[in-house]
NUTI-122740 format. One record per residue: residue number from 1; residue in three letters; x, y, z of N, C-alpha, C, O, CB in turn. Coordinates in steps of 0.2 Angstrom, whole numbers. Glycine has a CB too. Example, Ala and Ser with C-alpha at 12.3 -4.5 7.8 and 13.67 -1.06 7.14 Angstrom:
    k    r    npx    npy    npz   capx   capy   capz    cpx    cpy    cpz    opx    opy    opz   cbpx   cbpy   cbpz
    1  Ala     66    -28     39     62    -22     39     66    -16     39     71    -17     42     57    -22     45
    2  Ser     64    -11     35     68     -5     36     64      0     39     67      6     40     70     -3     29
***
This chain:
    k    r    npx    npy    npz   capx   capy   capz    cpx    cpy    cpz    opx    opy    opz   cbpx   cbpy   cbpz
    1  Met     96    100    117     97    102    123     98    110    124    100    113    119    104     99    126
    2  Ile     96    112    129     96    120    131    102    120    136    102    117    141     90    123    133
    3  Ser    107    125    134    112    127    139    110    133    143    109    138    140    119    127    136
    4  Val    108    132    149    106    138    153    112    141    157    115    138    161    100    136    158
    5  Ile    114    147    155    120    150    158    118    155    164    114    160    162    124    154    153
    6  Val    120    154    170    118    158    176    124    162    178    128    159    183    115    153    181
    7  Pro    125    168    176    131    172    179    129    173    187    123    175    188    132    178    176
    8  Ser    134    172    191    132    173    198    138    176    202    143    174    203    131    166    201
    9  Tyr    136    182    204    141    186    208    137    189    214    133    193    214    144    192    204
   10  Asn    139    186    220    137    188    227    129    188    227    126    192    229    139    195    229
   11  Val    126    182    225    119    181    225    117    175    229    112    172    228    117    180    217
   12  Ala    121    174    234    119    168    239    112    168    241    109    162    242    124    168    245
   13  Pro    109    174    243    102    173    246     97    171    241     92    169    242    100    180    249
   14  Tyr     99    172    234     94    171    229     95    165    224     91    163    221     93    177    225
   15  Leu    101    162    225    103    157    220     99    151    220     98    148    214    111    155    221
   16  Glu     98    148    226     94    142    226     87    143    223     84    138    219     93    140    233
   17  Arg     84    149    224     77    150    221     78    150    213     74    147    210     74    157    223
   18  Cys     83    153    211     84    153    203     85    146    201     82    144    196     91    157    202
   19  Val     90    142    204     91    135    201     85    131    202     84    127    197     97    132    205
   20  Asn     81    132    207     75    127    208     70    129    202     67    124    200     72    129    215
   21  Ser     70    135    200     65    136    194     68    133    188     64    132    183     65    144    193
   22  Leu     74    131    188     77    128    182     77    120    182     74    117    177     85    130    181
   23  Val     78    118    188     78    110    188     71    108    188     70    102    187     82    108    195
   24  Cys     66    112    190     59    110    190     56    111    183     49    111    183     56    113    195
   25  Gln     59    113    178     56    115    172     53    109    169     55    103    169     61    117    167
   26  Thr     47    110    165     43    104    162     47    102    156     46     96    154     36    107    160
   27  Tyr     52    106    154     56    103    148     63    102    152     66    106    154     57    109    142
   28  Ala     65     95    152     70     93    156     77     92    153     82     91    156     68     86    158
   29  Asp     77     93    146     84     92    142     88     98    143     88    102    138     83     90    135
   30  Leu     91     99    149     94    105    150    101    104    153    103     99    155     91    109    156
   31  Glu    106    109    151    112    109    154    113    116    158    112    121    155    118    108    149
   32  Ile    114    115    164    113    122    169    121    123    171    124    119    174    109    121    175
   33  Ile    123    129    168    130    131    169    130    137    174    128    143    172    134    133    163
   34  Leu    132    136    180    133    141    185    140    144    185    145    141    186    131    138    193
   35  Val    140    151    184    147    154    183    148    158    189    145    164    190    147    158    176
   36  Asp    152    156    194    154    160    200    159    165    197    165    163    196    156    155    205
   37  Asp    157    171    197    161    177    194    165    180    200    165    186    201    157    182    191
   38  Gly    169    176    203    174    179    208    170    181    214    172    186    217    178    184    206
   39  Ser    164    178    216    160    180    222    164    181    228    169    177    230    154    176    223
   40  Thr    162    186    233    166    187    239    161    184    245    163    185    251    168    194    240
   41  Asp    155    182    243    151    179    249    151    172    248    156    169    245    144    182    248
   42  Ala    146    168    250    145    161    250    143    158    243    142    152    242    141    159    255
   43  Thr    142    162    238    140    160    231    144    154    228    141    149    226    140    166    226
   44  Gly    150    155    229    154    149    226    153    143    229    152    138    225    162    151    226
   45  Lys    153    142    235    152    136    239    145    134    238    144    128    237    153    137    246
   46  Leu    140    138    237    133    136    236    133    133    229    129    129    228    129    142    237
   47  Cys    136    136    224    136    133    218    138    126    218    135    121    215    140    137    213
   48  Asp    144    124    221    146    117    222    141    113    225    140    107    223    153    117    225
   49  Lys    138    115    230    133    111    234    127    110    230    125    104    230    131    115    241
   50  Ile    125    115    226    119    114    222    120    109    217    116    105    215    117    121    219
   51  Ala    126    109    214    128    105    208    128     97    210    127     93    206    135    106    206
   52  Glu    129     96    217    129     89    219    122     86    219    121     80    219    131     89    226
   53  Ser    117     90    218    110     88    219    107     86    212    101     83    211    105     93    222
   54  Asp    110     88    206    108     87    200    113     86    195    117     91    194    103     92    197
   55  Ser    114     81    191    119     79    186    119     84    180    124     84    177    119     72    184
   56  Arg    114     88    179    114     92    174    117     99    175    118    103    171    106     94    172
   57  Ile    119    100    182    122    106    184    130    106    183    133    101    186    120    108    191
   58  Lys    133    111    180    140    112    180    142    118    183    138    123    183    143    111    172
   59  Val    148    119    186    150    125    189    157    127    186    161    123    185    151    124    197
   60  Ile    157    134    185    163    137    183    165    142    189    161    146    191    163    141    176
   61  His    171    142    191    174    147    196    179    151    192    184    148    190    177    144    203
   62  Lys    178    157    192    183    162    189    184    168    193    180    170    197    180    163    182
   63  Glu    189    172    191    190    178    194    185    183    191    182    182    186    197    181    192
   64  Asn    183    188    195    178    193    194    180    197    187    185    200    187    177    198    199
   65  Gly    175    196    183    176    200    176    170    203    174    170    206    168    179    195    171
   66  Gly    165    203    178    159    206    176    154    202    172    156    196    170    160    212    171
   67  Leu    148    204    171    143    200    168    144    198    161    143    192    160    136    204    168
   68  Ser    147    202    157    149    200    150    154    194    150    153    189    146    152    206    146
   69  Asp    159    195    154    164    190    155    161    183    157    163    178    155    170    192    159
   70  Ala    157    183    162    154    177    165    149    174    159    150    168    159    149    179    171
   71  Arg    146    178    156    141    175    150    146    172    145    144    166    143    137    180    147
   72  Asn    151    175    143    156    172    138    159    166    141    160    161    137    161    177    137
   73  Ala    161    165    147    163    159    150    158    153    149    160    148    147    166    160    157
   74  Gly    152    155    150    147    150    150    146    148    143    145    142    141    140    152    153
   75  Ile    146    153    138    145    151    131    151    146    129    150    142    125    145    157    127
   76  Gly    157    147    131    162    143    129    162    136    131    165    131    128    169    146    132
   77  Leu    158    135    137    157    128    139    151    125    137    150    119    137    157    128    147
   78  Ala    146    129    134    139    126    132    140    121    127    144    122    122    135    132    130
   79  Glu    136    116    127    136    110    122    129    110    119    128    106    115    138    104    126
   80  Gly    124    114    122    117    113    119    116    116    113    120    120    111    112    116    124
   81  Glu    111    114    109    109    117    103    106    124    104    106    129     99    104    113     99
   82  Phe    104    125    110    101    132    111    104    135    118    107    131    122     93    131    112
   83  Val    104    141    118    107    145    124    102    150    127     98    153    124    113    148    122
   84  Ser    102    150    134     98    154    138    102    157    143    106    154    146     91    151    141
   85  Phe    100    164    145    104    167    151     99    169    156     94    172    155    108    173    148
   86  Ile    101    167    162     96    169    168    101    172    173    106    168    175     93    162    171
   87  Asp    100    178    176    104    181    181    102    177    188     97    175    189    102    188    182
   88  Gly    108    176    191    107    172    197    103    174    203    101    170    207    114    171    200
   89  Asp    100    180    203     96    183    208     89    184    205     84    186    208     98    190    210
   90  Asp     87    181    199     81    181    196     78    174    196     82    169    198     80    184    189
   91  Phe     72    173    193     70    166    191     65    166    186     63    171    184     67    162    198
   92  Ile     63    160    184     58    159    178     52    155    180     52    151    184     62    157    172
   93  Glu     47    156    176     41    151    176     43    144    174     47    143    170     35    154    172
   94  Thr     39    139    177     41    132    177     40    130    170     44    125    168     37    128    181
   95  Asp     36    132    166     35    130    159     38    134    153     37    134    148     28    129    157
   96  Thr     43    138    156     47    143    151     50    140    145     48    141    139     52    147    155
   97  Tyr     54    135    146     57    132    140     53    127    136     54    126    130     63    128    143
   98  Glu     48    124    139     43    120    135     40    125    130     39    123    124     38    117    140
   99  Ser     38    131    132     34    136    128     39    138    123     37    139    117     32    142    132
  100  Met     45    139    124     50    142    120     52    137    114     53    139    108     56    145    123
  101  Ile     54    131    117     57    126    112     52    124    107     54    122    101     59    120    116
  102  Ser     46    124    108     41    122    103     41    127     97     40    125     92     34    122    106
  103  Glu     43    133     98     43    138     93     50    137     89     50    138     83     43    145     95
  104  Met     55    134     92     61    132     88     61    126     84     66    125     80     67    132     94
  105  Arg     55    123     84     55    117     79     55    119     72     57    115     67     49    113     80
  106  Asp     54    126     71     54    129     64     61    131     63     63    136     67     49    134     63
  107  Pro     66    129     59     73    131     58     74    138     56     79    140     57     76    126     54
  108  Arg     68    141     54     69    148     52     69    153     58     70    159     58     64    150     47
  109  Val     67    150     64     66    154     70     73    154     74     75    148     75     61    152     75
  110  Ser     76    160     75     82    160     78     82    162     85     86    160     89     87    165     74
  111  Ile     77    166     87     76    169     94     69    169     96     65    170     92     79    176     94
  112  Val     68    166    102     61    167    105     62    171    111     66    170    116     58    159    107
  113  Ala     57    176    112     57    180    118     50    180    121     45    180    118     59    188    115
  114  Gly     51    181    128     45    181    132     44    187    136     48    192    135     44    175    137
  115  Gly     39    188    140     38    194    144     41    194    151     44    189    152     30    195    144
  116  Phe     40    199    154     43    200    161     38    201    166     32    204    165     48    206    161
  117  Ile     39    198    172     36    199    178     41    203    183     46    200    185     33    193    182
  118  Val     40    210    183     44    214    187     42    216    194     36    218    195     46    221    183
  119  Thr     46    214    199     44    216    206     49    221    208     55    220    208     45    210    210
  120  Asp     47    227    211     51    232    213     53    231    220     51    226    223     48    239    212
  121  Ile     57    236    223     59    236    230     54    236    235     54    233    240     64    242    231
  122  Gln     48    239    233     42    239    238     38    232    237     33    232    241     38    245    237
  123  Gly     39    228    233     36    222    232     30    223    227     26    218    226     33    220    238
  124  Asn     29    228    223     24    229    218     26    226    212     32    226    210     23    237    217
  125  Thr     21    222    209     23    218    203     19    221    197     13    223    197     21    211    204
  126  Thr     23    221    191     20    223    185     22    218    180     27    215    180     22    230    182
  127  Ile     17    217    175     19    212    169     19    216    163     15    220    161     13    207    169
  128  Arg     24    214    159     25    217    153     26    211    147     31    207    148     32    221    152
  129  Met     21    211    143     21    206    138     17    208    132     13    213    133     19    199    140
  130  Ile     18    205    126     15    207    120      7    204    120      7    199    123     18    205    114
  131  Pro      2    208    118     -5    205    119     -6    199    115    -10    195    117     -9    211    117
  132  Lys     -3    198    109     -4    192    105      3    190    102      7    194    100     -9    194     99
  133  Lys      4    183    102     10    181     99     11    183     92      7    184     88     10    173     99
  134  Gln     18    185     91     20    187     84     26    184     82     30    182     86     20    195     85
  135  Arg     26    183     75     33    181     72     35    187     68     32    189     63     31    174     68
  136  Leu     41    189     69     44    194     66     50    192     61     54    188     63     46    200     71
  137  Thr     51    195     56     57    195     52     62    199     56     61    203     60     57    198     45
  138  Lys     69    198     54     74    202     57     73    210     57     74    213     61     81    200     55
  139  Glu     71    212     51     69    219     50     64    221     54     64    227     57     68    220     42
  140  Glu     58    217     55     53    219     59     55    219     66     52    223     70     47    214     58
  141  Ala     59    215     68     62    215     75     66    221     76     65    224     82     66    208     76
  142  Phe     70    223     72     73    230     72     68    235     73     69    240     77     78    231     66
  143  Met     63    235     69     58    240     70     55    240     76     53    246     79     53    239     64
  144  Asp     53    235     79     50    234     86     55    237     91     53    241     96     49    227     88
  145  Leu     61    236     90     67    239     95     67    247     94     68    250     99     73    236     93
  146  Phe     67    249     88     68    256     86     62    260     88     63    265     91     70    257     79
  147  Val     56    259     85     51    263     85     44    260     88     39    263     88     50    266     78
  148  Gly     45    253     89     39    250     91     38    250     99     40    255    102     39    243     89
  149  Glu     34    245    102     33    245    109     39    242    112     39    241    119     27    241    110
  150  Asn     44    239    109     50    236    111     48    230    115     51    229    121     54    241    116
  151  Tyr     44    226    113     42    220    116     47    215    116     48    210    120     35    217    113
  152  Ile     52    215    111     57    211    110     62    212    116     65    207    118     61    212    103
  153  Ser     63    218    118     67    220    124     74    219    122     76    214    119     65    216    130
  154  Gln     78    223    125     86    223    124     89    217    128     94    215    127     89    229    126
  155  Ser     85    215    134     88    210    138     89    204    135     85    201    130     83    209    144
  156  Ser     94    200    137     96    193    135     92    188    139     91    183    137    103    192    135
  157  Cys     90    190    145     87    185    150     80    183    148     78    178    151     87    188    156
  158  Asn     76    186    144     70    184    142     69    180    136     64    179    133     65    190    142
  159  Lys     75    177    133     76    175    127     79    168    127     83    166    131     80    179    122
  160  Leu     77    164    121     80    158    120     84    159    113     80    161    108     75    152    120
  161  Phe     90    157    112     94    158    106     96    152    103     98    147    107    100    163    108
  162  Arg     97    151     97    101    146     94    108    147     95    111    153     94     99    145     86
  163  Arg    112    142     98    119    143    100    123    145     94    128    149     95    121    137    103
  164  Cys    121    143     88    125    145     82    126    152     81    130    155     77    122    142     76
  165  Leu    121    156     84    121    164     83    128    166     86    130    172     84    115    167     86
  166  Phe    130    163     91    136    165     95    143    162     92    148    163     96    135    163    102
  167  Glu    142    159     86    148    156     84    154    161     83    160    160     85    147    153     77
  168  Asn    152    167     81    158    173     80    156    179     84    158    184     83    158    175     73
  169  Ile    151    178     89    149    184     93    150    182    101    148    177    103    142    186     92
  170  Arg    152    187    104    153    187    112    150    194    114    150    199    111    160    185    114
  171  Tyr    149    194    121    147    200    124    153    204    125    159    202    127    144    198    131
  172  Lys    152    211    124    158    215    125    159    216    132    155    218    136    156    222    121
  173  Lys    165    216    134    167    216    141    168    224    143    170    228    139    174    213    142
  174  Gly    168    225    149    169    232    152    164    237    151    165    243    152    175    234    149
  175  Ile    158    235    149    152    240    148    146    237    152    146    232    154    150    241    140
  176  Ile    142    242    153    136    240    157    130    240    152    124    238    155    134    245    163
  177  Asn    131    241    146    125    241    141    126    235    137    125    235    131    125    247    137
  178  Glu    129    229    139    131    223    135    125    220    131    126    218    126    133    218    140
  179  Asp    119    220    134    113    218    131    111    222    125    110    220    119    107    217    135
  180  Met    111    229    126    110    233    120    115    233    114    113    233    109    110    241    123
  181  Glu    121    231    116    126    231    111    126    224    107    127    224    101    133    231    114
  182  Val    124    219    110    124    212    107    118    210    103    119    207     98    126    207    112
  183  Leu    112    213    105    106    211    102    106    212     95    104    208     91    100    214    105
  184  Pro    108    219     92    107    220     85    112    215     81    111    213     76    109    227     84
  185  Arg    118    213     84    122    209     81    120    202     80    121    199     75    129    209     84
  186  Leu    116    200     85    113    193     85    107    193     80    106    188     76    110    191     92
  187  Leu    103    199     80     98    199     75    100    199     68     97    196     63     94    206     76
  188  Asp    106    202     67    109    203     60    111    196     57    110    195     51    115    207     61
  189  Val    114    191     62    116    185     59    110    180     59    111    174     57    122    182     63
  190  Gly    105    181     63     99    177     63     94    177     58     94    181     53     96    177     70
  191  Asn     88    174     59     82    174     55     76    177     59     77    183     61     81    167     52
  192  Asp     71    173     59     65    176     62     65    176     70     69    172     73     59    172     60
  193  Val     61    180     73     60    181     80     53    180     82     48    182     79     63    188     83
  194  Val     52    175     87     45    174     89     44    178     96     48    177    101     43    167     90
  195  Leu     39    182     97     37    185    103     31    182    106     26    182    103     36    193    102
  196  Leu     32    179    112     27    175    115     23    180    119     25    184    123     30    170    120
  197  Asn     16    179    119     12    182    123     11    179    130      6    177    132      4    183    120
  198  Lys     17    178    133     17    175    140     23    178    144     29    178    141     18    167    138
  199  Ala     22    179    150     27    182    154     30    176    158     27    172    161     23    187    160
  200  Ile     37    176    156     41    170    159     46    172    164     48    167    167     43    166    153
  201  Tyr     49    178    163     55    179    167     53    184    173     50    189    172     60    183    163
  202  His     55    182    179     54    186    185     60    190    186     65    188    188     52    181    191
  203  Tyr     60    197    185     65    201    186     64    205    193     59    208    194     66    206    181
  204  Ile     69    204    198     68    207    204     72    213    205     79    212    205     69    202    210
  205  Lys     70    219    206     74    225    206     76    225    214     73    224    218     70    231    205
  206  Lys     83    227    214     86    227    221     90    234    221     92    236    217     91    221    222
  207  Pro     90    236    228     94    242    229    101    241    226    104    236    228     94    244    236
  208  Gly    104    246    223    111    246    221    112    242    215    118    242    213    115    243    226
  209  Ser    107    240    211    108    237    205    110    242    200    109    248    201    102    233    203
  210  Ile    113    239    194    116    244    189    110    248    186    111    254    185    119    240    183
  211  Thr    104    245    186     99    249    183     95    254    187     91    258    185     93    245    180
  212  Ser     97    254    194     94    258    199     99    263    202     97    266    207     90    254    204
  213  Ser    105    262    201    110    266    204    111    273    201    108    275    196    117    262    204
  214  Asp    115    277    205    116    284    202    119    284    195    122    279    193    121    288    207
  215  Tyr    119    290    192    122    290    186    130    289    186    133    291    191    121    297    182
  216  Ser    133    287    181    140    286    180    142    287    173    138    287    169    142    279    183
  217  Met    149    288    173    152    289    166    151    283    161    150    283    155    159    290    167
  218  Glu    150    277    164    149    271    160    143    271    156    142    268    151    149    265    165
  219  Arg    138    275    159    131    275    155    132    279    148    128    278    144    126    278    159
  220  Tyr    137    283    148    138    286    142    140    282    136    140    284    130    143    292    143
  221  Lys    143    276    138    145    271    133    139    269    128    140    267    122    147    264    136
  222  Ala    133    270    130    127    269    126    127    273    120    124    271    115    120    270    130
  223  Ile    130    279    120    130    284    114    134    280    109    132    280    103    134    290    116
  224  Glu    140    277    110    144    274    105    140    268    102    140    266     96    151    271    108
  225  Ile    137    264    107    133    258    105    128    260    100    127    257     95    130    254    111
  226  Glu    124    265    101    118    267     97    121    270     90    118    269     85    114    273    100
  227  Arg    127    273     90    130    275     84    132    269     80    131    269     74    136    280     85
  228  Asp    135    264     83    137    258     79    130    255     76    131    252     71    140    253     84
  229  Ile    125    254     80    119    251     77    116    255     71    114    252     66    113    251     83
  230  Tyr    117    262     72    115    266     66    119    265     60    116    264     54    115    274     68
  231  Leu    126    264     61    130    263     55    129    256     52    130    256     46    137    264     58
  232  Met    127    251     56    126    245     54    120    245     49    120    242     44    125    240     59
  233  Cys    115    248     51    109    249     47    110    253     41    107    251     36    103    252     51
  234  Lys    114    258     41    115    262     36    119    258     30    118    258     24    120    268     37
  235  Leu    123    253     32    127    249     28    123    243     25    123    241     19    133    246     31
  236  Lys    119    239     30    116    233     28    108    234     27    105    230     23    117    228     33
  237  Tyr    105    238     31     98    239     30     96    246     29     93    249     34     94    236     37
  238  Pro     97    249     23     96    256     22     89    258     23     88    264     25     98    258     15
  239  Lys     84    254     22     77    256     23     76    257     31     71    261     33     72    251     21
  240  Leu     80    254     35     79    255     42     83    261     45     83    263     51     81    249     46
  241  Gln     87    264     41     92    270     43     88    275     47     91    277     52     96    272     37
  242  Pro     83    278     44     80    284     48     77    281     54     77    285     59     74    287     43
  243  Tyr     74    275     55     72    273     61     77    272     66     77    273     72     68    266     60
  244  Ala     83    269     64     89    269     68     91    275     71     94    276     76     95    265     65
  245  Ser     91    281     66     92    287     69     88    290     74     90    293     79     92    292     63
  246  Phe     81    288     73     76    290     78     78    287     85     77    290     90     69    289     76
  247  Tyr     80    280     84     81    276     90     87    280     94     87    280    100     83    269     88
  248  Glu     92    282     90     98    285     93     96    291     97     98    293    102    103    286     88
  249  Leu     92    296     93     90    302     96     86    301    102     87    305    107     87    306     91
  250  Lys     81    296    102     77    295    107     81    293    114     79    295    119     72    290    105
  251  Ser     86    288    112     90    286    118     94    292    121     95    292    127     94    280    115
  252  Leu     97    296    117    100    302    119     96    306    124     98    308    129    103    306    114
  253  Tyr     90    307    121     85    312    125     84    308    132     84    312    137     79    313    121
  254  Gly     82    302    132     81    298    138     87    298    143     86    299    149     79    291    136
  255  Met     93    298    140     99    298    144     99    305    148    101    305    153    105    297    140
  256  Leu     98    310    144     98    317    147     93    318    152     94    321    158     98    322    142
  257  Cys     87    315    151     82    316    156     84    312    162     83    314    168     75    313    153
  258  Asn     86    306    162     89    302    167     94    305    171     94    306    177     91    295    165
  259  Leu     99    308    168    104    312    171    101    318    175    104    319    180    109    315    165
  260  Met     97    322    172     94    327    176     90    325    182     90    329    187     89    331    171
  261  Gly     88    319    182     84    317    188     88    314    193     86    312    199     79    313    186
  262  Cys     95    313    192     99    309    197    102    314    202    103    320    202    105    306    193
  263  Ala    102    310    208    105    314    214    112    317    213    113    322    216    105    310    220
  264  Asn    116    314    209    123    316    208    123    320    201    129    320    198    127    310    208
  265  Tyr    118    323    199    118    327    193    124    332    193    127    333    188    111    331    192
  266  Lys    125    335    199    130    341    199    137    338    197    141    342    195    130    344    206
  267  Asp    138    332    198    145    329    197    146    329    189    152    329    187    145    322    199
  268  Phe    140    329    185    141    329    178    140    336    174    140    336    168    136    324    175
  269  Lys    139    341    178    136    347    176    141    350    171    140    355    168    135    352    181
***
C-alpha cells in the first residue's frame, strides 16, 4: 500500500482536483491522508466532505504548523509500505503510482522520482524530465544533485519513498527549505534511486507562493543546510566532498543573484 500524504492549507479551490487525481489512479492500493493544517478557509470542511466519498481517505485536522509539520503528522499516521507527498494545490498523472511501484519490486530501490509538468501564472507549461530512465546508486544520486542536471530534484512531491526511510527521519520544522534539508538524509539511509523518463507531477505556480515571493531572512537558512550536507559528505562520502563544496558555492552564488533581482533588495543591503 502507498500512503499519500496531502498537506492542505487554504487550498479549497484546488483540493478536489488534487484528490480526484489520486482516487482515479490506475494503482488502487492507496491510503490518502489529507492534513488540514489549520486552514482559515473552507479547506477543513472540504476535506471531511471528500473523505465521505472514498473509504481510502483519512483526514487530520491540526493547528497551523507549516508544511514540514503537516507532512510529519501524515507520516505518523501512515500505514503503507511506501510514502508519497502531494501538495493540496497540485495534482498528478493518472498512472503515476503504477509507473513508480513497478520499480519498487526490486528491494534495492529506495526512491523513485519522476518529472514535472510546470504551469506558470500566465498558463505557460514546461516539462522537465530525464531523457532516458536511469538507476543510480546513492553516490550517483548525490552527484546528480551536486553537479549534474538535478533530475532527481530536491522536491519531495515527485517521488515515491519506502516508508522505512522515515523511521528516524522527519522534516525539519520552521524552515522553507525543508525538501533541500531532508533529501540528503534520506539518500544517506537508502539504497538505489530510479529516475523515470516520465513527467508525472503537475506543479502549478501561484502568486504569493514561497518560491515566487520576495526575498526573506528565511531563505538564508539554505546556507546552514548546504554546510550540513557538505559536512556529511566529508564524514561519510569523502570522494564526494569537492562536489558537495561546489554545490554549496553554486547555491550561495544563486542566492546572491536572486537577492540582487528582488524588489525588496534594499531591505537586505
